[in-house]
N, C-alpha and C positions, 0 to 999 in steps of 0.2 A: 544449658549450663555449657561453659566454656570447658576444654579440654582438661584444663588446670584445676577446674571447681573455683573459679576467684572471679565470679558473675558480680558479686558485690565489687570487687576493685575495680574489674572494668567500668560499672555501670559510675563509678566516683570519678574515676578517669576521664571518661567522657564530659560530664556533668561538669567537671574543674575546666578540662578543655574548650566546653562550649562557652562558659562564663568569662572566662581569662580572654577568648577569642573575640567578645564583645568591645567594642569602642563605646565610649561615654553616650554620642550622640544614639548608637546603635540600641544599647541598653533603656535610654529614655523613652525612644520608639516602641520598644517590645513590652509597653503597659500590659498588664495582667488585667483581662476584662472577665471577671468571674462569671458574670451574668451573660455573656455572647456565650459561653460553654454549659450553659445549663439546657437540658432537655425543655421544650414546649415552645411557644411562641416568646417572640423577641420582646424587652421589656418595652417597645415602643408600640408593640401591636397591643400588651396588655394595658397601657396607658390609654389607649382609645376607649375602651370600655370605662376606664375610673371616673368619668362622670356622668351624670343622670343621661344627657344627651347625646355621648358616647356609647353609653351601654343602649339606649333605646335604639339608635343606628344599628349599632353593630349586630345585636339581638333580634331586632324587629319586633320588640317589647317592651314592654314597662320592669324593672327589676321590680322582685319581689324581697321582702324582709321579714323575719322575727323578730317581734316587738318585742319591749322588755317586761311585757306581760306573758310572755309565751306564744301568742298570737300572731297568724301568719297575715301580712299586709301587703297589698302593692300600691305603689306611689303615680302619682301623674301631678303635672303644672295645672294650677289656672288662675287667671287674673282677674284683677276689678279694676274700677278707677276710684281715684283716691279722693279726687276734689281739690287736690292741691296743687297747685300750677308749677310749683317747684319738681313734684313727683308725681305727674299723671297718672300712673298705672301702676299697680304693685300687683307682684307673683306670690303664690304660696302655695303650697304642696298638700293635697289631698292623698291621705293615706285610705284607703279600702280594707276594713278587717273581714277577712273569708271565714267561711267556716273551716273547720278542721277538716273537712272532707274536702274542700274546696268547690262544692256544691252552689254555695250561693254567696252574696254579700250579707253580713250581719250588722255592721256600722260602719263609722269613718271618724277619722279625726284629722283635724287640720292644722298644719303649721301657723306661725306668724307669717310676717312679711316676709320673704327669703331674697327677695330682689325688686329694683323699683327702674322705670326707664319713662320715656317720653312718651311711649306706646305700648300698649298691650303686647306687641309681637315683642319688644326688645325688653321690657320686664322676662316675659317668658323663654328669651333666648339668655338673659344672664343666668336666672333659675337654671334653666338645662346645665351650664356650666359649673353648678355644684357638686363637688368630689359624692361617690357613693357612703362617703362616711360622713360627709356632712347631712346628707340624706338623712343617712341613719340617725344619726344625733339628734334632729329635727323631728324624726317619727318617735323616739324615745322622750324627748320634750313634749310634744303633744299629747303623749298616752298617761305623764307625769301632771300635766294641767289637768286633763278629762277627770283622773283619778283624784284630783285636789275638789275640783268640781263637785265631785260625787258624794265627797265628806263632809262636804259645805251645807 
């Protein structure tokens, strides 16, 4: 606290002088980056594992999800030949449903085709570019398809 008790006035005066002293050019360069001020990894680092392939690369394992049925799943990519000369290879996601204890695989569901390519490797590479949000949406869609099949 200052000797005369006017810390708020002092702060206001310093702020006013700081803002008044900026040229328009300086003000434009002094853009506020809220993400840079947050603790933790940078947004660019977080983006590295926001895709299926990025997650696998960063964590050296496949991601796990809770499905819309409340069950635990892991995911991986598989490919198959299509027989279509326009799109010879297709990639799809396989979701393994684990026991609640994690002790064993109980079942699996598969997505529809999520990527195609001239080779299985290209189709797989394209599927690995899916965001984890897209992967989760595919899991929930596969669970819903399985539920409808069981009802019929």
